[in-house]
Wavefront OBJ file of the C-alpha trace (Angstrom):
o trace
v 0.015 0.140 -0.147
v 1.530 3.197 -1.062
v 1.050 6.486 1.454
v 0.886 9.201 -0.709
v 0.691 12.189 1.955
v 2.632 15.176 1.072
v 4.618 15.101 3.817
v 6.043 13.160 6.747
v 3.985 13.400 10.102
v 5.233 15.822 12.354
v 4.480 16.168 16.146
v 1.855 18.906 16.848
v 0.735 18.300 20.546
v -1.369 21.528 20.875
v -4.001 22.407 23.613
v -6.801 24.459 23.454
v -5.357 27.834 25.666
v -6.932 30.554 23.276
v -10.159 32.143 23.227
v -11.111 32.807 19.663
v -13.620 35.268 18.023
v -17.153 34.193 16.728
v -16.004 35.656 13.377
v -12.982 33.033 13.317
v -14.805 30.343 14.092
v -17.543 31.054 11.540
v -14.778 31.589 8.531
v -13.014 28.373 9.764
v -16.669 26.212 9.453
v -17.240 27.725 6.203
v -13.728 27.047 5.085
v -14.806 23.239 6.134
v -17.850 23.223 4.661
v -16.866 24.256 1.421
v -14.296 21.337 1.387
v -17.203 18.993 2.033
v -18.987 20.641 -0.711
v -16.091 20.328 -2.945
v -15.926 16.655 -2.390
v -19.771 16.208 -3.130
v -19.330 18.219 -6.196
v -16.620 16.271 -7.721
v -18.131 13.008 -6.669
v -19.315 12.159 -10.297
v -15.833 12.444 -12.021
v -14.254 10.610 -9.185
v -16.720 7.698 -9.271
v -14.617 6.674 -12.243
v -11.160 5.061 -11.640
v -10.188 4.706 -15.058
v -9.544 7.425 -17.665
v -12.085 6.192 -20.121
v -14.701 6.563 -17.566
v -15.723 3.312 -17.894
v -19.349 2.385 -16.199
v -18.420 -0.840 -15.724
v -15.273 -0.534 -13.630
v -17.482 2.355 -11.610
v -20.025 -0.526 -10.457
v -17.446 -2.958 -10.073
v -15.674 -0.909 -7.376
v -19.037 0.232 -5.844
v -18.362 3.824 -6.280
v -21.255 6.131 -4.908
v -19.739 9.148 -2.780
v -21.256 10.627 0.319
v -23.460 13.860 -0.199
v -22.522 16.859 2.104
v -25.886 16.723 4.367
v -25.517 13.108 4.742
v -21.728 13.596 5.916
v -22.835 15.921 8.556
v -25.601 14.066 9.658
v -23.488 10.981 10.001
v -21.063 12.755 12.314
v -24.217 14.231 14.315
v -24.798 10.965 15.106
v -21.465 9.835 15.824
v -21.188 12.558 18.418
v -24.632 12.107 19.838
v -23.957 8.035 20.465
v -20.802 9.111 22.430
v -22.130 11.898 24.591
v -19.436 14.395 22.744
v -20.944 17.694 23.443
v -18.350 20.179 24.460
v -15.106 21.147 23.236
v -13.152 19.600 26.111
v -14.936 15.928 25.188
v -14.196 16.792 21.583
v -10.599 17.273 22.345
v -10.262 14.087 24.622
v -11.437 12.189 21.663
v -9.147 13.858 19.406
v -6.028 12.905 21.521
v -7.222 9.355 22.039
v -8.150 8.184 18.651
v -6.621 7.037 15.594
v -9.257 7.271 12.849
v -9.451 5.080 9.844
v -11.386 5.409 6.910
v -11.470 2.153 4.527
v -12.859 3.633 1.532
v -12.595 7.402 1.473
v -13.682 8.379 -1.662
v -13.722 12.107 -2.153
v -13.517 12.772 1.312
v -16.861 14.144 2.358
v -16.745 12.578 5.592
v -13.306 13.351 6.685
v -13.926 16.856 5.762
v -17.376 16.736 7.572
v -15.431 15.226 10.804
v -13.058 18.343 10.638
v -16.311 20.690 10.555
v -18.115 18.775 13.438
v -14.745 18.976 15.311
v -14.910 23.097 14.531
v -18.762 23.114 15.588
v -17.734 21.334 18.871
v -15.441 24.494 19.762
v -12.106 23.187 18.793
v -9.652 25.451 16.685
v -7.592 24.579 13.380
v -4.615 24.298 15.489
v -6.048 21.728 17.995
v -7.897 20.114 15.022
v -4.732 19.579 12.609
v -3.286 17.063 15.507
v -5.808 14.461 14.427
v -4.631 11.110 13.717
v -6.378 9.359 10.500
v -5.301 6.901 7.625
v -7.587 7.667 4.692
v -7.542 4.787 2.385
v -8.881 4.008 -1.169
v -8.078 2.243 -4.513
v -8.708 5.302 -6.370
v -5.747 7.420 -6.583
v -7.389 10.440 -8.554
v -9.591 10.637 -5.460
v -6.809 10.817 -3.011
v -4.971 13.197 -4.894
v -7.995 15.368 -4.788
v -8.210 14.845 -0.932
v -4.557 15.980 -0.739
v -5.258 19.152 -2.604
v -8.217 20.312 -0.485
v -5.948 19.172 2.712
v -3.268 21.683 1.357
v -5.863 24.370 0.622
v -7.143 24.289 4.431
v -3.487 24.428 5.708
v -2.876 27.251 3.630
v -5.924 29.237 4.744
v -5.460 28.144 8.651
v -1.575 28.253 8.941
v -1.737 24.850 10.254
v -0.248 21.318 9.115
v -2.125 18.223 9.039
v 1.063 16.188 9.663
v -0.626 13.099 11.079
v -2.962 12.374 7.924
v -2.076 9.427 6.172
v -3.406 9.350 2.503
v -2.976 5.535 1.229
v -3.293 4.290 -1.713
v -4.468 0.326 -1.632
v -7.008 -2.142 -0.923
v -8.383 -1.595 2.797
v -8.459 -5.826 3.247
v -4.758 -5.606 2.905
v -4.450 -2.732 5.372
v -2.699 -2.893 8.832
v -2.601 -0.720 11.481
v 0.078 1.504 12.643
v 1.761 0.719 15.947
v -0.259 2.941 18.167
v -1.643 3.278 21.866
v -4.566 4.845 20.468
v -7.976 3.611 20.158
v -8.877 3.124 16.394
v -12.246 4.276 15.326
v -13.234 2.961 11.792
v -15.801 5.095 9.900
v -17.070 5.547 6.180
v -19.513 4.620 3.622
v -17.749 1.398 2.034
v -18.470 0.333 -1.545
v -21.992 -1.502 -1.779
v -21.465 -3.918 -4.581
v -21.989 -7.670 -5.004
v -18.707 -10.033 -4.839
v -18.243 -12.354 -7.503
v -19.058 -15.843 -6.744
v -16.378 -17.426 -4.975
v -14.376 -14.557 -3.933
v -15.504 -14.287 -0.713
v -17.812 -15.553 2.101
v -19.924 -12.516 2.032
v -22.069 -11.506 -0.933
v -21.323 -7.860 -0.880
v -18.077 -6.269 -0.473
v -19.155 -3.837 2.193
v -19.437 -7.101 4.519
v -15.771 -7.746 4.011
v -14.790 -4.348 4.802
v -17.007 -4.249 8.162
v -15.411 -7.627 8.714
v -12.046 -6.451 8.302
v -12.892 -3.251 10.585
v -13.925 -5.668 13.217
v -10.536 -8.215 13.104
v -8.436 -4.785 13.202
v -10.050 -3.089 15.834
v -9.100 -3.081 19.442
v -11.363 -4.047 22.243
v -13.368 -2.252 23.123
v -14.096 -1.471 19.420
v -15.292 1.890 17.618
v -16.955 1.482 14.478
v -19.598 4.284 12.603
v -20.365 3.215 8.991
v -23.112 3.775 6.698
v -24.047 0.425 5.257
v -26.744 -1.338 3.339
v -30.035 -1.937 5.379
v -29.374 -5.815 4.951
v -26.798 -5.544 7.761
v -29.601 -5.213 9.968
v -32.122 -8.057 8.914
v -30.514 -10.417 6.296
v -29.780 -13.724 6.980
v -26.854 -13.325 4.778
v -24.885 -11.242 7.308
v -26.263 -12.916 10.659
v -22.818 -13.978 11.347
v -21.567 -10.310 11.498
v -24.282 -9.420 13.493
v -23.250 -12.015 15.913
v -19.760 -10.792 15.681
v -21.306 -7.335 16.830
v -23.418 -8.507 19.730
v -20.101 -10.244 20.846
v -18.290 -6.951 21.440
v -20.253 -6.296 24.625
v -20.553 -2.559 23.157
v -23.394 -0.158 22.684
v -24.817 -0.982 19.418
v -26.971 1.736 17.420
v -28.683 1.524 14.021
v -30.222 4.175 12.337
v -32.151 3.444 9.399
v -32.983 4.773 5.977
v -35.804 3.941 3.459
v -35.407 5.039 -0.232
v -38.921 6.337 -0.708
v -40.068 9.091 -1.445
v -36.492 10.420 -1.042
v -33.085 8.845 -0.461
v -29.988 9.126 1.192
v -27.891 9.009 -2.123
v -28.698 12.029 -4.259
v -26.530 11.138 -7.281
v -25.651 7.453 -7.442
v -26.261 6.708 -11.162
v -24.522 9.457 -12.962
v -24.376 7.929 -16.579
v -28.047 5.991 -16.268
v -30.547 7.315 -19.068
v -33.167 7.308 -16.454
v -34.153 10.719 -15.410
v -33.953 9.477 -11.688
v -30.492 8.938 -11.447
v -30.476 8.375 -7.421
v -29.170 5.348 -5.754
v -32.312 3.836 -4.572
v -30.519 1.726 -1.644
v -31.936 1.614 1.687
v -29.399 2.216 4.093
v -28.482 1.931 7.895
v -25.690 4.014 9.879
v -24.056 1.331 12.224
v -22.460 2.830 15.346
v -20.668 0.707 17.994
v -19.341 2.445 21.086
v -17.460 0.794 24.125
v -19.844 0.517 27.027
v -19.725 -1.220 30.465
v -23.615 -2.411 29.508
v -23.965 -4.009 26.351
v -27.424 -2.571 24.512
v -28.714 -2.438 21.137
v -30.703 0.215 20.063
v -32.487 0.991 16.499
v -34.452 3.660 14.593
v -37.572 3.152 12.756
v -37.101 2.671 8.872
v -37.452 6.317 8.380
v -39.032 7.902 5.416
v -39.292 11.558 4.274
v -40.037 13.715 1.179
v -37.524 16.040 -0.351
v -39.069 18.997 1.476
v -38.338 17.226 4.637
v -34.776 16.323 4.086
v -33.163 19.225 5.510
v -35.093 18.698 8.805
v -34.354 15.086 9.005
v -30.738 15.256 8.474
v -30.142 18.110 10.540
v -31.179 16.150 13.493
v -30.345 12.768 15.572
v -33.228 10.144 15.175
v -34.959 8.583 17.853
v -33.119 5.366 19.068
v -35.757 2.932 20.510
v -33.914 -0.245 23.048
v -34.063 -3.549 21.271
v -31.854 -5.323 23.555
v -34.349 -8.122 24.390
v -35.448 -8.774 20.893
v -35.264 -12.513 20.711
v -38.174 -13.459 17.900
v -34.975 -13.973 15.239
v -31.444 -12.786 15.213
v -32.065 -9.489 13.223
v -31.770 -5.811 14.707
v -35.350 -4.550 14.536
v -36.256 -1.319 13.239
v -39.094 -0.317 15.632
v -41.483 2.616 14.671
v -42.101 3.447 18.297
v -41.254 2.073 21.679
v -44.465 0.423 22.124
v -43.971 -2.011 19.143
v -40.436 -2.752 20.598
v -41.954 -3.650 23.679
v -44.780 -5.794 22.584
v -42.074 -7.517 20.352
v -39.737 -8.270 22.983
v -42.317 -9.676 25.369
v -43.743 -11.863 22.613
v -41.294 -14.552 22.718
v -43.281 -17.850 23.274
v -46.866 -16.431 22.523
v -49.084 -17.894 19.864
v -48.212 -16.870 16.226
v -50.304 -16.058 13.162
v -49.110 -19.058 11.399
v -50.916 -21.353 13.646
v -54.328 -20.103 12.351
v -53.166 -21.539 8.735
v -54.876 -24.700 7.846
v -54.410 -26.637 4.441
v -58.254 -26.247 3.812
v -59.507 -23.629 1.150
v -62.720 -23.170 2.496
v -61.655 -19.507 3.973
v -58.979 -18.311 1.703
v -56.919 -14.674 2.195
v -54.911 -13.086 -0.158
v -52.242 -10.259 0.330
v -50.119 -8.745 -1.889
v -46.427 -9.747 -1.578
v -45.181 -6.141 -1.308
v -46.170 -3.196 0.579
v -45.380 0.523 0.894
v -48.454 2.754 3.091
v -50.667 -0.281 3.557
v -50.931 -4.065 3.358
v -53.073 -4.735 0.487
v -55.567 -7.805 0.147
v -56.718 -9.247 -3.299
v -59.632 -11.468 -4.567
v -57.518 -12.365 -7.457
v -54.431 -14.783 -7.024
v -51.638 -14.201 -9.337
v -47.714 -14.359 -8.876
v -47.201 -11.690 -6.628
v -49.406 -12.362 -3.885
v -49.603 -14.712 -0.783
v -52.084 -17.057 -0.392
v -53.338 -18.122 3.264
v -55.936 -20.791 4.024
v -58.106 -21.224 7.092
v -60.188 -24.012 8.464
v -63.093 -21.899 10.316
v -64.315 -18.261 9.663
v -63.290 -17.566 13.168
v -59.458 -17.959 12.237
v -60.161 -16.122 9.032
v -61.470 -12.750 10.711
v -58.695 -13.172 13.538
v -56.026 -13.304 11.024
v -57.670 -10.738 8.749
v -57.933 -8.194 11.658
v -54.473 -9.015 12.667
v -53.164 -8.323 9.175
v -55.090 -5.041 8.326
v -53.981 -3.567 11.920
v -51.920 -0.883 12.343
v -49.693 -3.195 14.726
v -49.130 -5.617 12.119
v -48.209 -2.492 9.600
v -45.850 -1.294 12.025
v -44.700 -4.782 13.022
v -43.756 -5.152 9.186
v -41.999 -1.849 8.782
v -40.051 -3.270 11.918
v -38.926 -6.487 10.966
v -39.302 -6.216 6.916
v -37.272 -4.656 4.387
v -39.672 -2.017 3.672
v -40.828 -3.510 0.568
v -41.639 -7.200 0.307
v -44.381 -8.951 2.819
v -43.267 -12.635 2.956
v -44.975 -15.652 4.030
v -42.547 -15.949 6.858
v -43.204 -12.539 8.067
v -47.052 -12.975 8.153
v -46.554 -16.610 9.534
v -44.286 -15.177 12.554
v -46.336 -12.447 13.498
v -47.059 -13.111 17.320
v -50.459 -12.615 18.785
v -50.287 -12.250 22.402
v -53.810 -13.278 24.435
v -54.773 -9.905 24.886
v -54.561 -9.241 21.115
v -56.259 -12.300 20.179
v -59.007 -11.393 22.830
v -59.455 -8.020 21.153
v -59.662 -9.459 17.567
v -62.390 -11.938 18.647
v -64.503 -9.150 20.316
v -64.080 -7.261 16.790
v -65.042 -10.349 14.569
v -68.508 -8.341 13.665
v -66.824 -5.353 12.469
v -64.013 -7.384 10.582
v -66.794 -9.215 8.958
v -68.440 -5.841 7.811
v -65.756 -4.576 6.357
v -64.740 -7.745 4.435
v -68.274 -8.028 3.001
v -67.924 -4.359 1.709
v -64.386 -4.578 0.576
v -65.099 -3.260 -2.932
v -65.589 0.100 -1.069
v -61.878 -0.172 0.111
v -60.515 -0.788 -3.405
v -57.477 0.749 -4.918
v -55.956 0.312 -8.623
v -52.436 0.803 -9.874
v -50.492 0.165 -13.112
v -47.540 -2.421 -12.570
v -45.601 -3.129 -15.444
v -48.438 -2.016 -17.770
v -51.032 -4.262 -15.744
v -53.876 -2.672 -13.689
v -53.629 -4.449 -10.044
v -56.363 -3.937 -7.774
v -56.151 -4.473 -4.008
v -58.061 -3.661 -0.897
v -56.891 -0.960 1.778
v -58.452 -1.400 5.149
v -56.336 0.845 7.129
v -58.826 3.526 7.621
v -61.296 0.783 9.386
v -58.866 -2.013 10.528
v -58.286 -2.337 14.203
v -55.280 -0.649 15.448
v -54.165 -3.131 18.379
v -51.532 -0.312 19.003
v -52.143 -0.475 22.889
v -50.045 -0.955 26.005
v -49.972 -4.829 26.844
v -51.434 -5.663 30.356
l 1 2 3 4 5 6 7 8 9 10 11 12 13 14 15 16 17 18 19 20 21 22 23 24 25 26 27 28 29 30 31 32 33 34 35 36 37 38 39 40 41 42 43 44 45 46 47 48 49 50 51 52 53 54 55 56 57 58 59 60 61 62 63 64 65 66 67 68 69 70 71 72 73 74 75 76 77 78 79 80 81 82 83 84 85 86 87 88 89 90 91 92 93 94 95 96 97 98 99 100 101 102 103 104 105 106 107 108 109 110 111 112 113 114 115 116 117 118 119 120 121 122 123 124 125 126 127 128 129 130 131 132 133 134 135 136 137 138 139 140 141 142 143 144 145 146 147 148 149 150 151 152 153 154 155 156 157 158 159 160 161 162 163 164 165 166 167 168 169 170 171 172 173 174 175 176 177 178 179 180 181 182 183 184 185 186 187 188 189 190 191 192 193 194 195 196 197 198 199 200 201 202 203 204 205 206 207 208 209 210 211 212 213 214 215 216 217 218 219 220 221 222 223 224 225 226 227 228 229 230 231 232 233 234 235 236 237 238 239 240 241 242 243 244 245 246 247 248 249 250 251 252 253 254 255 256 257 258 259 260 261 262 263 264 265 266 267 268 269 270 271 272 273 274 275 276 277 278 279 280 281 282 283 284 285 286 287 288 289 290 291 292 293 294 295 296 297 298 299 300 301 302 303 304 305 306 307 308 309 310 311 312 313 314 315 316 317 318 319 320 321 322 323 324 325 326 327 328 329 330 331 332 333 334 335 336 337 338 339 340 341 342 343 344 345 346 347 348 349 350 351 352 353 354 355 356 357 358 359 360 361 362 363 364 365 366 367 368 369 370 371 372 373 374 375 376 377 378 379 380 381 382 383 384 385 386 387 388 389 390 391 392 393 394 395 396 397 398 399 400 401 402 403 404 405 406 407 408 409 410 411 412 413 414 415 416 417 418 419 420 421 422 423 424 425 426 427 428 429 430 431 432 433 434 435 436 437 438 439 440 441 442 443 444 445 446 447 448 449 450 451 452 453 454 455 456 457 458 459 460 461 462 463 464 465 466 467 468 469 470 471 472 473 474 475 476 477 478 479 480
C-alpha cells in the first residue's frame, strides 16, 4: 500500500488555550463546509477510477460517494451516541483516537468530521493534530483530498501532519503501532462480490469484517451500510460478531421513498431519476460497560423534509431484549419494540393457517403505505387458507391492523411482505381476545371490501387491492 501524504508526520501536540472570536470560528466552519461541498461536487468524476470513464469499472468498485448533508448527519449521530457535547470532550476524543476510513472516496466524511470538530468548539490549531489513515483504491480521489487538505493548511496556517493518504485495498491494510483507540468509519463500497471470491455476498461486509478484526477491544465503528446489515440472513454471522463485542450498538435506518440518502448514485444512467435507491443504515458501535442494542425506525421523508431529517439525530429505541429472530429490528415506536420483546413464546399467526381452502385470504407480496388484500391470485401474492371463519377473521383483523403494519416495518425490508413475516407475527392473548371481540366489525368491512378498492398500474398491468387501514383495528395498546 502506498502512502501518498504530501509530507512526513510531524509532532503537533497543541492544547486549546486561546479564546477565538465568533468571526474566526464562522470563517473556519465555512472553509470546512466548502471542502465538504467540493468533495460532493467532485463525486461524479471521481466515481470513475479509469481514464476512459468506464461505467462497468465504476459499478465493480461500488463507487457511490457521500452527499454533504448525509456526511454532516453521519457525524451528528457519531457525537450524539458518544455523548460528545463540549470542546473538552471533543479534544479528549481527538487526543485518544486513530481514525481509519477504509474507502475515503472524495473525502466528504473526513472533511465533515473536521467541520464537526469545529462545531464542537475546537480550533484548527488543535484539529490539525488529528491522527487518521484515509484509504482508497482510486488514486485520483486521494490526489483530490490532498489538494483540499493543502488548501485548508494554507488558509489556517497549520499542518495536518498526522493524516496519511494510502493508495490501496483496505482488505490488505494493517494498523500502525499506536496506543490510540482505532475508530473505523466510512461509507464502504456497496457492490456484489463475484461468486467464490468471498464468503460474503457484498463487498461492504468484507470491509466491516476487516474493521472488526483490526479494531481493538473495546471497538469503535461508525459506518453507512446497506439496510441488509440489520436483517438479512446473509449477514447474521456479522451481527453475532457485533453483539459479541459487549458494546453499545446503535443502528439508524433509512428507506428509499419518497427521498433517498444518496442523491446521485447512477450518474451515467439513461433514466431521469439517477438516485441510488439503496435503503441504508448507519451503524455505530461504542464501548460500553453495559452491552445494549438500539435502533431507529425505518425513516421515510420527502425532499421537502430532507433538511429537517438530516439536521437532527433520529430517535433510538431499546431493542436489546428482542429474541424473535437474529436481526436488529427497526421499531416504529418503543411500544412496538416492547410488544415484540415481550412476545417470545406466544402464539404466532402461522398457527391459524390450515390446508383447507374453504376460507382463503390473499395478500400482496409487496407493501408500502398499507397491507393490500386481493380477490384474485397471481404470481405476486401470498395465499393463506383457514379451517374456520373465526380463524379467517382473526387473521384478517391482525393483518389489516396498524400493529401488524408497524411490525412489518420493524422486521421487514420496507418493501417485500413475505409469508415468513406473516406466519411469525406474534398474537398475544390480549391481542387475540380483542380481535375475537371485533369479529363482527371485521366481517362487515370484508363484505364491503369493494368500497376500499385501489388500483394501480404495474408494468402496464392494472392491479387491484383492498386497503382496510382506515377501518381496521389498531391493536396499538399497552399490553397488560
